[in-house]
N, CA, C and O atoms as a Tinker XYZ file with bonds, in Angstrom:
   444  protein
     1  N    -14.131000    1.421000    5.413000    73     2
     2  CA   -12.690000    1.443000    5.509000    64     1     3
     3  C    -12.081000    1.278000    4.132000    63     2     4     5
     4  O    -12.652000    0.625000    3.258000    81     3
     5  N    -10.932000    1.868000    3.953000    73     3     6
     6  CA   -10.227000    1.815000    2.674000    64     5     7
     7  C     -9.235000    0.647000    2.658000    63     6     8     9
     8  O     -8.680000    0.266000    3.688000    81     7
     9  N     -9.034000    0.100000    1.478000    73     7    10
    10  CA    -8.067000   -0.975000    1.290000    64     9    11
    11  C     -6.846000   -0.426000    0.557000    63    10    12    13
    12  O     -6.963000    0.447000   -0.302000    81    11
    13  N     -5.671000   -0.951000    0.910000    73    11    14
    14  CA    -4.424000   -0.499000    0.306000    64    13    15
    15  C     -3.561000   -1.690000   -0.070000    63    14    16    17
    16  O     -3.534000   -2.705000    0.626000    81    15
    17  N     -2.858000   -1.547000   -1.184000    73    15    18
    18  CA    -1.846000   -2.498000   -1.617000    64    17    19
    19  C     -0.502000   -1.845000   -1.342000    63    18    20    21
    20  O     -0.227000   -0.752000   -1.838000    81    19
    21  N      0.327000   -2.501000   -0.562000    73    19    22
    22  CA     1.648000   -1.984000   -0.216000    64    21    23
    23  C      2.689000   -2.908000   -0.828000    63    22    24    25
    24  O      2.602000   -4.129000   -0.699000    81    23
    25  N      3.678000   -2.316000   -1.496000    73    23    26
    26  CA     4.815000   -3.064000   -2.016000    64    25    27
    27  C      6.067000   -2.479000   -1.387000    63    26    28    29
    28  O      6.275000   -1.266000   -1.410000    81    27
    29  N      6.902000   -3.347000   -0.825000    73    27    30
    30  CA     8.115000   -2.874000   -0.164000    64    29    31
    31  C      9.300000   -3.743000   -0.553000    63    30    32    33
    32  O      9.164000   -4.945000   -0.783000    81    31
    33  N     10.459000   -3.113000   -0.621000    73    31    34
    34  CA    11.721000   -3.816000   -0.835000    64    33    35
    35  C     12.590000   -3.545000    0.375000    63    34    36    37
    36  O     12.856000   -2.391000    0.710000    81    35
    37  N     13.029000   -4.598000    1.027000    73    35    38
    38  CA    13.843000   -4.441000    2.227000    64    37    39
    39  C     15.254000   -3.962000    1.888000    63    38    40    41
    40  O     15.803000   -4.290000    0.836000    81    39
    41  N     15.819000   -3.186000    2.795000    73    39    42
    42  CA    17.215000   -2.763000    2.684000    64    41    43
    43  C     18.099000   -3.987000    2.951000    63    42    44    45
    44  O     17.683000   -4.913000    3.648000    81    43
    45  N     19.317000   -3.991000    2.398000    73    43    46
    46  CA    20.195000   -5.153000    2.579000    64    45    47
    47  C     20.398000   -5.560000    4.041000    63    46    48    49
    48  O     20.422000   -6.754000    4.340000    81    47
    49  N     20.542000   -4.610000    4.947000    73    47    50
    50  CA    20.721000   -4.945000    6.360000    64    49    51
    51  C     19.525000   -5.667000    6.942000    63    50    52    53
    52  O     19.680000   -6.566000    7.769000    81    51
    53  N     18.331000   -5.281000    6.516000    73    51    54
    54  CA    17.112000   -5.936000    6.997000    64    53    55
    55  C     17.034000   -7.368000    6.475000    63    54    56    57
    56  O     16.638000   -8.279000    7.202000    81    55
    57  N     17.409000   -7.562000    5.225000    73    55    58
    58  CA    17.412000   -8.918000    4.660000    64    57    59
    59  C     18.408000   -9.786000    5.421000    63    58    60    61
    60  O     18.115000  -10.937000    5.749000    81    59
    61  N     19.580000   -9.232000    5.700000    73    59    62
    62  CA    20.577000   -9.966000    6.475000    64    61    63
    63  C     20.060000  -10.352000    7.855000    63    62    64    65
    64  O     20.313000  -11.456000    8.338000    81    63
    65  N     19.337000   -9.437000    8.481000    73    63    66
    66  CA    18.748000   -9.720000    9.793000    64    65    67
    67  C     17.723000  -10.839000    9.733000    63    66    68    69
    68  O     17.662000  -11.674000   10.636000    81    67
    69  N     16.908000  -10.865000    8.667000    73    67    70
    70  CA    15.897000  -11.921000    8.535000    64    69    71
    71  C     16.541000  -13.270000    8.235000    63    70    72    73
    72  O     16.036000  -14.311000    8.657000    81    71
    73  N     17.659000  -13.253000    7.504000    73    71    74
    74  CA    18.357000  -14.511000    7.231000    64    73    75
    75  C     18.976000  -15.047000    8.525000    63    74    76    77
    76  O     18.876000  -16.237000    8.823000    81    75
    77  N     19.611000  -14.164000    9.280000    73    75    78
    78  CA    20.251000  -14.580000   10.537000    64    77    79
    79  C     19.231000  -14.983000   11.597000    63    78    80    81
    80  O     19.477000  -15.884000   12.398000    81    79
    81  N     18.094000  -14.311000   11.595000    73    79    82
    82  CA    17.047000  -14.556000   12.595000    64    81    83
    83  C     15.683000  -14.561000   11.895000    63    82    84    85
    84  O     14.986000  -13.546000   11.915000    81    83
    85  N     15.288000  -15.680000   11.277000    73    83    86
    86  CA    14.002000  -15.734000   10.565000    64    85    87
    87  C     12.861000  -15.238000   11.454000    63    86    88    89
    88  O     12.782000  -15.560000   12.640000    81    87
    89  N     11.989000  -14.452000   10.847000    73    87    90
    90  CA    10.902000  -13.848000   11.613000    64    89    91
    91  C      9.678000  -13.612000   10.740000    63    90    92    93
    92  O      9.787000  -13.425000    9.528000    81    91
    93  N      8.544000  -13.623000   11.358000    73    91    94
    94  CA     7.268000  -13.394000   10.679000    64    93    95
    95  C      7.021000  -11.893000   10.640000    63    94    96    97
    96  O      6.542000  -11.321000   11.618000    81    95
    97  N      7.337000  -11.259000    9.538000    73    95    98
    98  CA     7.179000   -9.804000    9.425000    64    97    99
    99  C      5.713000   -9.386000    9.445000    63    98   100   101
   100  O      5.398000   -8.249000    9.798000    81    99
   101  N      4.828000  -10.281000    9.076000    73    99   102
   102  CA     3.389000   -9.979000    9.168000    64   101   103
   103  C      3.024000   -9.684000   10.614000    63   102   104   105
   104  O      2.285000   -8.743000   10.903000    81   103
   105  N      3.559000  -10.510000   11.529000    73   103   106
   106  CA     3.281000  -10.304000   12.951000    64   105   107
   107  C      3.940000   -9.027000   13.466000    63   106   108   109
   108  O      3.487000   -8.463000   14.462000    81   107
   109  N      4.993000   -8.566000   12.811000    73   107   110
   110  CA     5.653000   -7.328000   13.224000    64   109   111
   111  C      4.818000   -6.097000   12.870000    63   110   112   113
   112  O      4.790000   -5.127000   13.627000    81   111
   113  N      4.135000   -6.135000   11.713000    73   111   114
   114  CA     3.357000   -4.953000   11.306000    64   113   115
   115  C      1.914000   -5.000000   11.786000    63   114   116   117
   116  O      1.258000   -3.963000   11.890000    81   115
   117  N      1.419000   -6.193000   12.077000    73   115   118
   118  CA     0.008000   -6.349000   12.468000    64   117   119
   119  C     -0.399000   -5.445000   13.628000    63   118   120   121
   120  O     -1.423000   -4.772000   13.511000    81   119
   121  N      0.341000   -5.386000   14.750000    73   119   122
   122  CA    -0.093000   -4.512000   15.853000    64   121   123
   123  C     -0.072000   -3.030000   15.488000    63   122   124   125
   124  O     -0.891000   -2.254000   15.983000    81   123
   125  N      0.854000   -2.640000   14.631000    73   123   126
   126  CA     0.921000   -1.224000   14.206000    64   125   127
   127  C     -0.328000   -0.869000   13.407000    63   126   128   129
   128  O     -0.970000    0.150000   13.657000    81   127
   129  N     -0.660000   -1.721000   12.447000    73   127   130
   130  CA    -1.848000   -1.488000   11.614000    64   129   131
   131  C     -3.103000   -1.489000   12.489000    63   130   132   133
   132  O     -3.993000   -0.661000   12.295000    81   131
   133  N     -3.178000   -2.403000   13.438000    73   131   134
   134  CA    -4.356000   -2.467000   14.326000    64   133   135
   135  C     -4.459000   -1.224000   15.201000    63   134   136   137
   136  O     -5.561000   -0.724000   15.428000    81   135
   137  N     -3.329000   -0.713000   15.697000    73   135   138
   138  CA    -3.373000    0.532000   16.492000    64   137   139
   139  C     -3.863000    1.704000   15.657000    63   138   140   141
   140  O     -4.429000    2.655000   16.196000    81   139
   141  N     -3.654000    1.648000   14.359000    73   139   142
   142  CA    -4.130000    2.699000   13.453000    64   141   143
   143  C     -5.578000    2.470000   13.054000    63   142   144   145
   144  O     -6.125000    3.211000   12.238000    81   143
   145  N     -6.203000    1.440000   13.631000    73   143   146
   146  CA    -7.608000    1.155000   13.351000    64   145   147
   147  C     -7.822000    0.259000   12.152000    63   146   148   149
   148  O     -8.932000    0.187000   11.624000    81   147
   149  N     -6.768000   -0.434000   11.706000    73   147   150
   150  CA    -6.872000   -1.248000   10.501000    64   149   151
   151  C     -6.666000   -2.727000   10.733000    63   150   152   153
   152  O     -6.688000   -3.213000   11.864000    81   151
   153  N     -6.463000   -3.435000    9.619000    73   151   154
   154  CA    -6.334000   -4.886000    9.652000    64   153   155
   155  C     -5.444000   -5.322000    8.491000    63   154   156   157
   156  O     -5.608000   -4.842000    7.369000    81   155
   157  N     -4.497000   -6.234000    8.757000    73   155   158
   158  CA    -3.679000   -6.816000    7.698000    64   157   159
   159  C     -4.471000   -7.979000    7.114000    63   158   160   161
   160  O     -4.769000   -8.945000    7.816000    81   159
   161  N     -4.810000   -7.890000    5.841000    73   159   162
   162  CA    -5.593000   -8.949000    5.198000    64   161   163
   163  C     -4.703000  -10.014000    4.576000    63   162   164   165
   164  O     -5.054000  -11.194000    4.577000    81   163
   165  N     -3.547000   -9.607000    4.041000    73   163   166
   166  CA    -2.636000  -10.572000    3.414000    64   165   167
   167  C     -1.231000  -10.009000    3.445000    63   166   168   169
   168  O     -1.031000   -8.797000    3.371000    81   167
   169  N     -0.253000  -10.906000    3.554000    73   167   170
   170  CA     1.161000  -10.524000    3.523000    64   169   171
   171  C      1.887000  -11.617000    2.757000    63   170   172   173
   172  O      1.829000  -12.792000    3.123000    81   171
   173  N      2.569000  -11.220000    1.695000    73   171   174
   174  CA     3.297000  -12.179000    0.873000    64   173   175
   175  C      4.724000  -11.712000    0.657000    63   174   176   177
   176  O      4.976000  -10.527000    0.440000    81   175
   177  N      5.655000  -12.654000    0.717000    73   175   178
   178  CA     7.003000  -12.376000    0.234000    64   177   179
   179  C      6.993000  -12.660000   -1.251000    63   178   180   181
   180  O      6.286000  -13.553000   -1.717000    81   179
   181  N      7.779000  -11.899000   -1.997000    73   179   182
   182  CA     7.768000  -11.981000   -3.451000    64   181   183
   183  C      9.177000  -12.255000   -3.947000    63   182   184   185
   184  O     10.131000  -11.622000   -3.496000    81   183
   185  N      9.311000  -13.193000   -4.870000    73   183   186
   186  CA    10.599000  -13.419000   -5.515000    64   185   187
   187  C     10.734000  -12.380000   -6.625000    63   186   188   189
   188  O      9.932000  -12.360000   -7.559000    81   187
   189  N     11.718000  -11.541000   -6.528000    73   187   190
   190  CA    11.900000  -10.500000   -7.537000    64   189   191
   191  C     12.274000   -9.191000   -6.883000    63   190   192   193
   192  O     12.708000   -9.159000   -5.732000    81   191
   193  N     12.106000   -8.117000   -7.620000    73   191   194
   194  CA    12.522000   -6.803000   -7.131000    64   193   195
   195  C     11.752000   -6.367000   -5.889000    63   194   196   197
   196  O     12.345000   -5.853000   -4.940000    81   195
   197  N     10.438000   -6.569000   -5.887000    73   195   198
   198  CA     9.637000   -6.264000   -4.705000    64   197   199
   199  C      9.781000   -7.420000   -3.730000    63   198   200   201
   200  O      9.628000   -8.578000   -4.120000    81   199
   201  N     10.071000   -7.128000   -2.477000    73   199   202
   202  CA    10.303000   -8.186000   -1.495000    64   201   203
   203  C      9.034000   -8.625000   -0.783000    63   202   204   205
   204  O      8.889000   -9.797000   -0.437000    81   203
   205  N      8.111000   -7.690000   -0.561000    73   203   206
   206  CA     6.888000   -8.016000    0.183000    64   205   207
   207  C      5.705000   -7.250000   -0.395000    63   206   208   209
   208  O      5.831000   -6.107000   -0.833000    81   207
   209  N      4.559000   -7.912000   -0.383000    73   207   210
   210  CA     3.304000   -7.295000   -0.802000    64   209   211
   211  C      2.317000   -7.488000    0.342000    63   210   212   213
   212  O      2.156000   -8.594000    0.859000    81   211
   213  N      1.663000   -6.406000    0.727000    73   211   214
   214  CA     0.707000   -6.446000    1.826000    64   213   215
   215  C     -0.606000   -5.837000    1.355000    63   214   216   217
   216  O     -0.617000   -4.797000    0.695000    81   215
   217  N     -1.698000   -6.482000    1.692000    73   215   218
   218  CA    -3.020000   -5.887000    1.479000    64   217   219
   219  C     -3.569000   -5.622000    2.863000    63   218   220   221
   220  O     -3.680000   -6.521000    3.697000    81   219
   221  N     -3.912000   -4.358000    3.088000    73   219   222
   222  CA    -4.411000   -3.983000    4.407000    64   221   223
   223  C     -5.613000   -3.065000    4.288000    63   222   224   225
   224  O     -5.841000   -2.412000    3.270000    81   223
   225  N     -6.361000   -3.045000    5.362000    73   223   226
   226  CA    -7.521000   -2.172000    5.488000    64   225   227
   227  C     -7.141000   -1.116000    6.520000    63   226   228   229
   228  O     -6.678000   -1.442000    7.613000    81   227
   229  N     -7.340000    0.144000    6.164000    73   227   230
   230  CA    -7.059000    1.252000    7.083000    64   229   231
   231  C     -8.212000    2.241000    7.013000    63   230   232   233
   232  O     -8.931000    2.285000    6.015000    81   231
   233  N     -8.396000    3.037000    8.062000    73   231   234
   234  CA    -9.532000    3.964000    8.078000    64   233   235
   235  C     -9.511000    4.991000    6.950000    63   234   236   237
   236  O    -10.565000    5.354000    6.426000    81   235
   237  N     -8.308000    5.470000    6.567000    73   235   238
   238  CA    -8.251000    6.537000    5.573000    64   237   239
   239  C     -6.820000    6.747000    5.083000    63   238   240   241
   240  O     -5.894000    6.054000    5.505000    81   239
   241  N     -6.658000    7.723000    4.180000    73   239   242
   242  CA    -5.343000    8.022000    3.611000    64   241   243
   243  C     -4.361000    8.552000    4.657000    63   242   244   245
   244  O     -3.153000    8.359000    4.517000    81   243
   245  N     -4.851000    9.205000    5.681000    73   243   246
   246  CA    -3.967000    9.708000    6.741000    64   245   247
   247  C     -3.315000    8.528000    7.461000    63   246   248   249
   248  O     -2.109000    8.545000    7.705000    81   247
   249  N     -4.092000    7.513000    7.799000    73   247   250
   250  CA    -3.541000    6.323000    8.450000    64   249   251
   251  C     -2.567000    5.611000    7.523000    63   250   252   253
   252  O     -1.518000    5.147000    7.968000    81   251
   253  N     -2.902000    5.519000    6.239000    73   251   254
   254  CA    -2.009000    4.867000    5.276000    64   253   255
   255  C     -0.691000    5.630000    5.155000    63   254   256   257
   256  O      0.375000    5.020000    5.073000    81   255
   257  N     -0.760000    6.943000    5.146000    73   255   258
   258  CA     0.450000    7.755000    5.075000    64   257   259
   259  C      1.273000    7.623000    6.348000    63   258   260   261
   260  O      2.501000    7.567000    6.286000    81   259
   261  N      0.618000    7.573000    7.490000    73   259   262
   262  CA     1.319000    7.381000    8.762000    64   261   263
   263  C      2.062000    6.056000    8.773000    63   262   264   265
   264  O      3.208000    5.988000    9.218000    81   263
   265  N      1.416000    5.005000    8.287000    73   263   266
   266  CA     2.061000    3.704000    8.218000    64   265   267
   267  C      3.280000    3.771000    7.299000    63   266   268   269
   268  O      4.349000    3.272000    7.649000    81   267
   269  N      3.126000    4.377000    6.142000    73   267   270
   270  CA     4.239000    4.510000    5.196000    64   269   271
   271  C      5.403000    5.277000    5.819000    63   270   272   273
   272  O      6.560000    4.888000    5.660000    81   271
   273  N      5.102000    6.357000    6.522000    73   271   274
   274  CA     6.153000    7.145000    7.160000    64   273   275
   275  C      6.884000    6.341000    8.229000    63   274   276   277
   276  O      8.112000    6.384000    8.307000    81   275
   277  N      6.138000    5.606000    9.052000    73   275   278
   278  CA     6.742000    4.821000   10.133000    64   277   279
   279  C      7.671000    3.753000    9.572000    63   278   280   281
   280  O      8.784000    3.571000   10.065000    81   279
   281  N      7.215000    3.051000    8.545000    73   279   282
   282  CA     8.031000    1.988000    7.960000    64   281   283
   283  C      9.253000    2.571000    7.259000    63   282   284   285
   284  O     10.363000    2.068000    7.431000    81   283
   285  N      9.060000    3.616000    6.480000    73   283   286
   286  CA    10.172000    4.226000    5.747000    64   285   287
   287  C     11.202000    4.821000    6.687000    63   286   288   289
   288  O     12.402000    4.689000    6.449000    81   287
   289  N     10.757000    5.473000    7.749000    73   287   290
   290  CA    11.673000    6.097000    8.706000    64   289   291
   291  C     12.539000    5.080000    9.436000    63   290   292   293
   292  O     13.605000    5.428000    9.945000    81   291
   293  N     12.094000    3.828000    9.492000    73   291   294
   294  CA    12.867000    2.793000   10.185000    64   293   295
   295  C     14.179000    2.479000    9.487000    63   294   296   297
   296  O     15.111000    1.974000   10.113000    81   295
   297  N     14.260000    2.775000    8.193000    73   295   298
   298  CA    15.454000    2.449000    7.425000    64   297   299
   299  C     15.502000    0.998000    6.978000    63   298   300   301
   300  O     16.464000    0.591000    6.326000    81   299
   301  N     14.487000    0.207000    7.312000    73   299   302
   302  CA    14.473000   -1.216000    6.977000    64   301   303
   303  C     14.050000   -1.496000    5.535000    63   302   304   305
   304  O     14.236000   -2.605000    5.034000    81   303
   305  N     13.482000   -0.489000    4.872000    73   303   306
   306  CA    13.053000   -0.706000    3.490000    64   305   307
   307  C     13.806000    0.230000    2.545000    63   306   308   309
   308  O     14.104000    1.379000    2.870000    81   307
   309  N     14.094000   -0.306000    1.377000    73   307   310
   310  CA    14.770000    0.484000    0.341000    64   309   311
   311  C     13.747000    1.229000   -0.509000    63   310   312   313
   312  O     14.010000    2.333000   -0.987000    81   311
   313  N     12.577000    0.617000   -0.693000    73   311   314
   314  CA    11.503000    1.287000   -1.424000    64   313   315
   315  C     10.161000    0.888000   -0.811000    63   314   316   317
   316  O     10.013000   -0.208000   -0.271000    81   315
   317  N      9.199000    1.786000   -0.905000    73   315   318
   318  CA     7.877000    1.574000   -0.321000    64   317   319
   319  C      6.866000    2.267000   -1.222000    63   318   320   321
   320  O      6.989000    3.460000   -1.498000    81   319
   321  N      5.873000    1.524000   -1.676000    73   319   322
   322  CA     4.817000    2.082000   -2.515000    64   321   323
   323  C      3.480000    1.606000   -1.975000    63   322   324   325
   324  O      3.331000    0.437000   -1.617000    81   323
   325  N      2.510000    2.504000   -1.916000    73   323   326
   326  CA     1.163000    2.072000   -1.531000    64   325   327
   327  C      0.163000    2.643000   -2.527000    63   326   328   329
   328  O      0.335000    3.735000   -3.068000    81   327
   329  N     -0.873000    1.871000   -2.741000    73   327   330
   330  CA    -1.933000    2.271000   -3.670000    64   329   331
   331  C     -3.277000    1.972000   -3.028000    63   330   332   333
   332  O     -3.460000    0.929000   -2.401000    81   331
   333  N     -4.207000    2.890000   -3.190000    73   331   334
   334  CA    -5.575000    2.655000   -2.710000    64   333   335
   335  C     -6.236000    1.640000   -3.643000    63   334   336   337
   336  O     -6.088000    1.711000   -4.863000    81   335
   337  N     -6.959000    0.708000   -3.055000    73   335   338
   338  CA    -7.694000   -0.294000   -3.825000    64   337   339
   339  C     -9.184000    0.008000   -3.738000    63   338   340   341
   340  O     -9.679000    0.447000   -2.700000    81   339
   341  N     -9.885000   -0.230000   -4.823000    73   339   342
   342  CA   -11.335000   -0.037000   -4.857000    64   341   343
   343  C    -12.019000   -1.380000   -5.043000    63   342   344   345
   344  O    -11.555000   -2.218000   -5.815000    81   343
   345  N    -13.109000   -1.581000   -4.344000    73   343   346
   346  CA   -13.927000   -2.767000   -4.591000    64   345   347
   347  C    -14.609000   -2.588000   -5.941000    63   346   348   349
   348  O    -14.585000   -1.497000   -6.511000    81   347
   349  N    -15.209000   -3.639000   -6.447000    73   347   350
   350  CA   -15.944000   -3.535000   -7.713000    64   349   351
   351  C    -17.060000   -2.502000   -7.574000    63   350   352   353
   352  O    -17.292000   -1.700000   -8.479000    81   351
   353  N    -17.747000   -2.531000   -6.433000    73   351   354
   354  CA   -18.852000   -1.585000   -6.226000    64   353   355
   355  C    -18.342000   -0.142000   -6.197000    63   354   356   357
   356  O    -18.960000    0.749000   -6.779000    81   355
   357  N    -17.214000    0.085000   -5.519000    73   355   358
   358  CA   -16.636000    1.436000   -5.472000    64   357   359
   359  C    -16.204000    1.887000   -6.860000    63   358   360   361
   360  O    -16.408000    3.043000   -7.232000    81   359
   361  N    -15.606000    0.979000   -7.624000    73   359   362
   362  CA   -15.163000    1.358000   -8.969000    64   361   363
   363  C    -16.359000    1.655000   -9.870000    63   362   364   365
   364  O    -16.273000    2.516000  -10.746000    81   363
   365  N    -17.478000    0.945000   -9.665000    73   363   366
   366  CA   -18.673000    1.234000  -10.464000    64   365   367
   367  C    -19.239000    2.607000  -10.115000    63   366   368   369
   368  O    -19.721000    3.322000  -10.994000    81   367
   369  N    -19.182000    2.983000   -8.822000    73   367   370
   370  CA   -19.602000    4.340000   -8.435000    64   369   371
   371  C    -18.686000    5.377000   -9.092000    63   370   372   373
   372  O    -19.143000    6.427000   -9.542000    81   371
   373  N    -17.388000    5.065000   -9.139000    73   371   374
   374  CA   -16.439000    5.982000   -9.790000    64   373   375
   375  C    -16.756000    6.108000  -11.277000    63   374   376   377
   376  O    -16.696000    7.204000  -11.835000    81   375
   377  N    -17.094000    4.994000  -11.917000    73   375   378
   378  CA   -17.458000    5.038000  -13.343000    64   377   379
   379  C    -18.680000    5.914000  -13.559000    63   378   380   381
   380  O    -18.730000    6.706000  -14.500000    81   379
   381  N    -19.670000    5.765000  -12.675000    73   379   382
   382  CA   -20.876000    6.595000  -12.784000    64   381   383
   383  C    -20.560000    8.068000  -12.609000    63   382   384   385
   384  O    -21.087000    8.910000  -13.335000    81   383
   385  N    -19.697000    8.384000  -11.644000    73   383   386
   386  CA   -19.308000    9.782000  -11.432000    64   385   387
   387  C    -18.512000   10.301000  -12.625000    63   386   388   389
   388  O    -18.665000   11.457000  -13.020000    81   387
   389  N    -17.659000    9.446000  -13.199000    73   387   390
   390  CA   -16.878000    9.860000  -14.369000    64   389   391
   391  C    -17.782000   10.163000  -15.556000    63   390   392   393
   392  O    -17.511000   11.077000  -16.335000    81   391
   393  N    -18.867000    9.384000  -15.692000    73   391   394
   394  CA   -19.803000    9.613000  -16.798000    64   393   395
   395  C    -20.472000   10.978000  -16.675000    63   394   396   397
   396  O    -20.834000   11.584000  -17.684000    81   395
   397  N    -20.637000   11.465000  -15.449000    73   395   398
   398  CA   -21.264000   12.768000  -15.212000    64   397   399
   399  C    -20.269000   13.930000  -15.285000    63   398   400   401
   400  O    -20.674000   15.093000  -15.304000    81   399
   401  N    -18.985000   13.623000  -15.325000    73   399   402
   402  CA   -17.965000   14.679000  -15.274000    64   401   403
   403  C    -17.922000   15.533000  -16.531000    63   402   404   405
   404  O    -17.509000   16.692000  -16.470000    81   403
   405  N    -18.336000   14.993000  -17.661000    73   403   406
   406  CA   -18.342000   15.725000  -18.926000    64   405   407
   407  C    -16.967000   16.311000  -19.252000    63   406   408   409
   408  O    -16.861000   17.467000  -19.662000    81   407
   409  N    -15.934000   15.519000  -19.072000    73   407   410
   410  CA   -14.573000   15.946000  -19.388000    64   409   411
   411  C    -14.420000   16.082000  -20.899000    63   410   412   413
   412  O    -14.857000   15.221000  -21.663000    81   411
   413  N    -13.788000   17.183000  -21.317000    73   411   414
   414  CA   -13.501000   17.381000  -22.732000    64   413   415
   415  C    -12.004000   17.242000  -22.949000    63   414   416   417
   416  O    -11.225000   18.005000  -22.378000    81   415
   417  N    -11.582000   16.264000  -23.777000    73   415   418
   418  CA   -10.154000   16.083000  -24.018000    64   417   419
   419  C     -9.577000   17.237000  -24.812000    63   418   420   421
   420  O    -10.317000   17.964000  -25.474000    81   419
   421  N     -8.250000   17.417000  -24.755000    73   419   422
   422  CA    -7.633000   18.466000  -25.561000    64   421   423
   423  C     -7.884000   18.215000  -27.039000    63   422   424   425
   424  O     -8.012000   17.071000  -27.474000    81   423
   425  N     -7.952000   19.267000  -27.784000    73   423   426
   426  CA    -8.134000   19.148000  -29.228000    64   425   427
   427  C     -6.837000   19.480000  -29.946000    63   426   428   429
   428  O     -5.949000   20.129000  -29.394000    81   427
   429  N     -6.749000   19.029000  -31.170000    73   427   430
   430  CA    -5.580000   19.390000  -31.974000    64   429   431
   431  C     -5.939000   20.607000  -32.810000    63   430   432   433
   432  O     -7.106000   20.855000  -33.112000    81   431
   433  N     -4.937000   21.341000  -33.168000    73   431   434
   434  CA    -5.198000   22.516000  -33.994000    64   433   435
   435  C     -5.447000   23.752000  -33.143000    63   434   436   437
   436  O     -5.030000   23.814000  -31.987000    81   435
   437  N     -6.119000   24.723000  -33.714000    73   435   438
   438  CA    -6.389000   25.981000  -33.043000    64   437   439
   439  C     -7.473000   25.819000  -32.001000    63   438   440   441
   440  O     -8.512000   25.220000  -32.278000    81   439
   441  N     -7.246000   26.350000  -30.791000    73   439   442
   442  CA    -8.275000   26.220000  -29.739000    64   441   443
   443  C     -9.541000   26.966000  -30.039000    63   442   444
   444  O    -10.478000   26.938000  -29.241000    81   443
């Protein structure tokens, strides 16, 4: 399963709703993520521009995109960003594959 880091900023109306009626937003997204075959590993509120950070496990990029679409379509968030996370072992496999890629950087001067 793939891991994702999600950063979201709530829309002003959503913040007002949480102030008027405090609620555990982790519990609100948990069943959605589970129906998509995933798991919420961590949920944090953040002081600053980003309002919430979530680390979740999902089967693939399609599930992650579906989650992003569902949350964004609700109108409750002003911004939503997700990034795939790699374990150390996965990143080491990526490094090994990169070493075999034989990429040649652009050169200066005449080609």
